[in-house]
C-alpha positions in Angstrom: 90.3 115.5 87.3 93.8 115.1 85.8 96.4 117.6 86.8 99.2 119.1 84.8 102.5 120.2 86.3 106.2 119.6 86.9 105.9 118.8 90.6 103.5 119.0 93.5 104.1 122.7 94.1 103.1 123.5 90.5 99.9 121.5 90.0 97.0 123.0 88.0 93.9 121.8 86.3 94.2 121.0 82.6 93.3 124.1 80.6 92.4 124.7 77.0 95.8 126.2 76.3 97.4 122.9 77.4 95.4 120.9 74.9 94.8 123.3 71.9 97.9 124.4 70.1 96.0 126.2 67.3 92.3 126.8 67.0 91.2 127.4 63.4 87.5 126.7 63.7 85.4 126.0 66.7 81.7 126.2 67.4 79.3 126.1 70.3 77.1 123.0 70.5 75.2 120.9 73.0 77.6 118.4 74.6 76.0 115.4 76.2 77.4 114.3 79.5 77.2 110.5 79.8 75.3 109.1 82.8 78.4 107.3 84.1 80.5 110.4 84.2 80.5 113.3 86.6 82.3 115.7 84.2 84.1 116.0 80.9 87.5 117.6 80.7 89.0 119.8 78.1 90.4 117.5 75.5 87.6 115.0 75.5 87.3 113.3 72.0 83.8 113.8 70.7 81.6 112.9 67.7 78.6 114.6 66.1 76.3 113.0 63.6 73.8 115.8 63.2 76.0 118.5 61.6 77.3 120.0 64.9 74.2 120.6 66.9 75.0 118.0 69.5 78.2 116.2 70.4 78.7 112.9 72.3 81.7 111.1 73.8 83.1 108.9 71.1 83.2 105.1 71.5 86.6 103.3 71.3 85.7 102.1 67.8 83.9 105.4 66.8 84.9 108.0 64.2 85.6 111.2 66.2 85.3 114.6 64.5 85.7 117.1 67.4 87.5 118.0 70.6 86.0 119.6 73.7 87.5 123.0 74.5 86.0 123.6 77.9 85.2 121.4 80.9 81.5 120.6 81.7 79.7 119.1 84.6 76.3 118.8 83.0 74.8 118.4 79.5 74.7 121.8 77.8 76.4 124.3 75.5 80.1 124.2 75.3 82.9 125.2 72.8 84.0 122.4 70.5 87.1 122.4 68.2 86.3 121.4 64.7 89.6 122.3 62.9 93.0 122.9 64.5 96.0 121.4 66.2 95.9 119.7 69.6 98.4 117.9 71.9 97.7 114.2 71.7 99.0 113.4 75.3 96.2 115.6 76.8 93.3 114.0 74.9 90.7 112.1 77.0 89.0 109.1 75.4 91.6 108.9 72.6 93.0 105.8 71.1 95.3 105.3 68.1 92.5 104.2 65.8 91.0 107.7 66.2 94.0 109.4 64.6 93.0 108.9 61.0 89.4 110.2 61.6 90.6 113.3 63.4 93.1 114.0 60.6 90.4 113.5 58.0 88.4 116.2 59.8 91.4 118.5 59.9 92.3 118.0 63.6 96.1 117.5 63.7 97.8 115.8 66.6 101.1 116.9 68.0 
């Protein structure tokens, strides 16, 4: 798990407040944990193709439309950001080609 902090004495796990600057619209949906991962962290870039019922980790060439708001260790319900402002440097699975798709879905990167 990635850590956030100025130095070793101030190390903490990444929290929703580190990633999400402003939450305008979020929902609860089933987030699928890939078989090759033990956990997904807050800030994971996601995609849904069924109107928000289920969310999957987006591929490098995918069109993301959501950001995970809570860490998970197994497939199940979790909060997902649909519209809002996030800090780009804390996103997991993000690459520069995702920016236009996130913007089109009203997720602004800072």
